[in-house]
N, C-alpha and C positions, 0 to 999 in steps of 0.2 A: 132336317135333312140328314140321312144316313150316308156316310161315305166309308169306303173301304180302301185301305192303302196296302198294296202288295209290296212288301219288303223282300224283293227277290235277290238278296245278296248272293245266294248260292245257285240261283237258277230257278226255273219253273217248268213244270210238265203238267199235263192234264190231270193225272192222278194226284199229284201234289196239290193242285188247286182244289179238287173235290175234298181231299183229306183236310185241308185247312178250313174249308167251309163246314165240314162235319165237326171239326174241333171247335168252331165258333158256335155250335149248337144245332146245326141242321140234323134232324133225326134220321138215322139210317133207314128206318122203316118207311118214313115219308119219301125218302129218295128212291127206295126200291119200288114202292107203289107208283111213284110218278114216272119212273123209267119204263114201267110196263105199258104206259100209254103211247110209247113210240110206235108200237105195232111191229116190232122185229119178228121175223118168221119163227125164231126160237126164243121164247121168253123165259127159258129155264135157267138163265144165268143167276148167280147169287153174288151178293156183295158182302164184303167184310171190312171192318174198321178196327184196327188194333193199335195199342200204344207201343211205340218203339223208341229207341234212343239213337241219336246220331251225334257222335262226338260230344256227349254230355248234355245234349238238348233233347228234351222229351217232345214227341209229336205224335200225331195220328197217321197211320199208314192205311191207305185205301187200296183195295184189290178187287178185281172182277174175276169170279170163278166161273169158267165155262165148262159145260158138261163133257166135252170131248177131250179135255186136256187137263188132267189133275195137276200136272207140273207146269202149267202155262206160265211163261214169263211175260208179265204185263207190258213191259216196255218194248221188247225187241223180238218177239216171236209171233208176228202177225201173219206170217206167210202161209200158215195152215188154215186160215179162216177166209171167209168169203170177202172178195174185194168188191167194192161198190163204187159206182161213179157218183160224181157230185150231183148229177141230175137225179139219181135214185134217192140219195140222202135228202136232198131238198124236198122232193115229193113226199118222202116218208114223214118228214117233220110236218109238212103242210097238212097232210091227211090225219095226223095224230090228234088225240083229244087233249093234248097238253094245253095249259093256259096260254093266252096270246102273248104275254110278255116272255114266257119261256121259249116259245116258238121264235119270237123276234130275236132274242139274244143268241139262241142256237144258230139261226140262219146268218146272223152277222158274223159269227166266228167261222162257220163253214165257208161262207163266201170269201172271207179274207184268205183262208187256207187254200181254197180252190184257185183263186186268182194268182197266188204265189206259185202253186204247183203248175198252173198253166204256162206261166212265163218260164219257169225252170225247165219244163219238158216240151215247150213249144207245141201245145195242143189247145183246142178250144176249152173254155172254162167248163162247159157242160160235160165234156168228154174226159175230164180228169178222173183217173182212177186212184183212189187212196190206198196204195199198198201199205203205207205205214199207219194210216188213221181210219181206214174204212172198215176195220174189223169191229165186231160187236163191242169189245171192251173200250175202244177209243171213241166210238159213237156215244157210249155211256159216259165217258169223261166229259165230252163237250156239252151234251144235253144235261148231264148231272151238274156241271158247273152252273148252267143257266137256271136249273131248278133251285140250286142253293142260293144264288144271288137273288132270285125272286122271293124265296122263303125268308131270307134275312132282310128283305125290303131295302136293298142297297140302291141308293139313288145315283151315286157317282163313284167311279173307280179311278184310282191313281196308282202309279207304280214307280218304284225306284229304278236306278240303273241296274242292268242285268249283265251277267258275265258272258264274255265272248266264247269261252271254252277253247278247245284246240284238239289236235290229233285227228283221228279218223273214227268213223262209225260204220258198221256193217248194215246195209239196208237191202231192200228188194231190188234196188238198182245197182247194187255192188258196193264197193268200199268208197265212201265219200268223205271229204274233209269236213271237219266241224268248224263252224256251223254248216250244215248241209245247205245246198243252194236255195231251197224253198225257205228254210229257216232264216237264212241271211237276208232274203228279200223281205220277210216279215219283220225283221229287226229295223228296217228303215223308219226313221222318226223316233225310235226308242233310244234311250241313253244307255251306253255300254260302259263296262269297266273290265279291266284285265287283272284284277286282284286274285282271281282263282286260276288254278292250273289247267292242265289239259282234261279232255273228257267232254261228253255231250252234256252241258249244263242246262241248255234250253232246248226243249223238243219242239217240233213243228206245232203241235197242239198248244203247248204253253205259250209260244210266241204268238200264235193266232189269237188266243184269248186276250193278250195284252194289246196287240195291234188293233183288234176290233173294238175293245171296250174301255181301255185305260188311257188316261192322259199322263205322259211321263213328267215327273217332277224331280228336281235335284234333292229335295228334302221333304220329309213328311209334312203334310198340310196341318195347319192349326185346327184342332178339334178337341172335343171332350171325349176321351177314350172310354169306351164301354166294354170292349172285349178284345182278346188277342188269340188268334188261332195259329197252330203250327202244323203244317202238312209235310210229312216226311217223304223223301224219294226212296226208290228201291235200292239205290247204291249208297255206299258209305265212303265218301271221298276222304283222302288223307288231309287235305288242306283246310277244310271248313265243314261245319255241320250241313248236311244235305237237307236243309229245311227251308220251306217257303213260309215266311211269317206274314200274317195278315192282321193289320190293325183296324178294328171297327170303331167308328166314332160318330159323334153328332156335331153338326154345325148349325148354329141357330142364327147368330147375328151376322154371319159371313156367308154370302152367296158364292156360287162358283160359275165360271164361264169357260167354255171351250172355244179357243180362238186359234187363228192361224197367224203365223209371223212370216211376212213377205219381206225379202231383202235383196238389194242389188248394190254392186260397187260401181261408183261413178268417178271417172278421172278426166273426162273431157266435156263436162257440162258446167255452164256458168252458174254462179250463185243465184242470179236472178231467175234462171230457169228452174233451179231446184226449189226456190221459194214458191214459184208459181205452181209447181207440181205438188208441193205439200198442201197448198190451199185447195187444189183440185181434189186431192185424195180425201181431205177432211169433208169437203162438200159432198163427195160421193158416198160418204158413210163410213170412213175409216174410224176405228175406235181410238187409235193414237198413231201419230207419225213423228219420226225424229230422224236427225242426221248426226253422224259421228265422223269427225275428221280421221283420215287414214292415209298411210303411205302406201301407194299402189306399186305395181311392178314398174321397173325402170326408174324407181324413186320419184314417181310423179305424185304430187299431193292430190288427194281426192276425198271422197266422202262415201260413207255407207248409208244408204237410204233404207229405213226400216218402217214397215207398216204393220200394225196389229188390226185384225179385222175378224168379223164373223165369217164362218165357212161359206155362207151363201154369197158373200161379197168378193170372194177370191178372184173370179174371172174378170169382173168389172175393174177392180183396183189393179190387177196385174196388167190389164190392157192399158190403163192410164200411165202406169210406171214405164211401160215399154214405149208407148207412143210419145210421151212428153220428154223422156230422157234419152231415148234411143238405145237403152241398154239391151244387150243381146240375151240376157237371161235373168230370171228372178228365182231366188231360192225360196222354198216353202217348207215350213215345219209346223207340226201340230203342237200347241202349247196350252196352258191353262192359267187361270188367275183366280184369286179370291177377292171378292168384292163386298165391302161392308154394305149392309142394307141402308139406304138413305131415302129421304123424302124432301120435297120442297114445301116450305111453309111461307106464307106471306104475312108481313107485319106492317102496321102503320108506324111511320117514323116522322122525324122532323121534316124530312124531304119527301113525304108521301109514302105510298106502298113500296116495300122492298122485299124481294124474295131472299130467303135464307135456305142454304143447303144443310140438312140436319142428319146426323148419324148417331149411333150410340156413343161414339167417342168425341164428337165435335159438332159445332154449329158455326157457320160463317156466312156472311152476306154474299150473294151471287156477284161475281166479278163484273158482269155486264151492267148490273144495276149500279154498282159502285162507280164504274167508269162513266156512266151517264150522268150521275150526280156530280162527280168531280168536274166534268165539262160544263154542266149547267151552272154550278156555284163558283166556278173558277177556284177550286180548292185542290191541294195535292191529293192524289189518289189514296196514299197511305193514311192521310188524316181522315178521309171519309170512312175508310174501312175501320179505323180505330174508334171513331165516334159512333158508328152503327153498332159495333160490338158492345161498347159501353152502355148505349141505350138499352140494348137487349138484356144485358146483365143487371142493369138497375131497374128493370121492369117498366121502362118508359114506353114500351111498344107492345 
């Protein structure tokens, strides 16, 4: 499995993402020919990728050259180009001859972007007009990122914490605070840091790519590193290299899961009710459930109930939490985990067939089987576990 980790310590933009993918090996000619399949009215744009330096770090700089503006500023001068609605862009991608996975990734990013803009400007999603990202060069950024991810055969994407930024930015809607309203909405669920200074460090396009495709992690996941790509931004900030660093790697013995974490604070629920709720949540399909003691408001002792679940279980498990505990709200955040590949094998033992859970790092008898034998033989549970492992190691089963 190929995974890509976005180390966005200085921020992320659409052009920086494409630049990093080019730095990882995506051929510029392949990107150009793929983008011609979008079917834009004017396919005469040209792409360039050059090596630049940002505060001592070398990286690739990606730029879209449009025929009507030789001095075009890629990031902040979209007002002279055609504005397009989300409906137009969605149909354009649907009708294109792009590969299906490229279409799917592109649509996921644009949908996230449209939903955030719709909330920020109080319009219907289909009627969102992308003043900042609807121009040719920014459509190229999003579809280009999808082409690159497909060409590199990326299976999973993860990202670091991203900088909040600060100050103000000039947009088609006027002078807005950084992050702009739509960008701030797209940052929900992502991890943020404030180690960088002011300036627009995360653009709407960059935030949409992460919000749509990436699982936020506090640290880079374990992997066999195969390549590192550096995508440079157009600006050169004083406080850090304006570089998006991408680590490409392989994961073989460890699988990945995308999960949701549901949590609520409880300060007026009995321990018996909490225990019953935990049982119900496990029965309904929770991956894991736990409680942590906490000091609540007005110094009341309480508990934090946390549930890990697959996204498709969110509604059912949230309903159980609310119905059984009476909580008025449940927090939700997207998270990820790494899971060792494991299998169940059955072995003949002194006490009959016993199931063993096996991974590359360990093997141990199934707890339920150990508990059954301990009860049947009237033996301490830990003695049963020890004897079953000794039989396995000595080749007696």
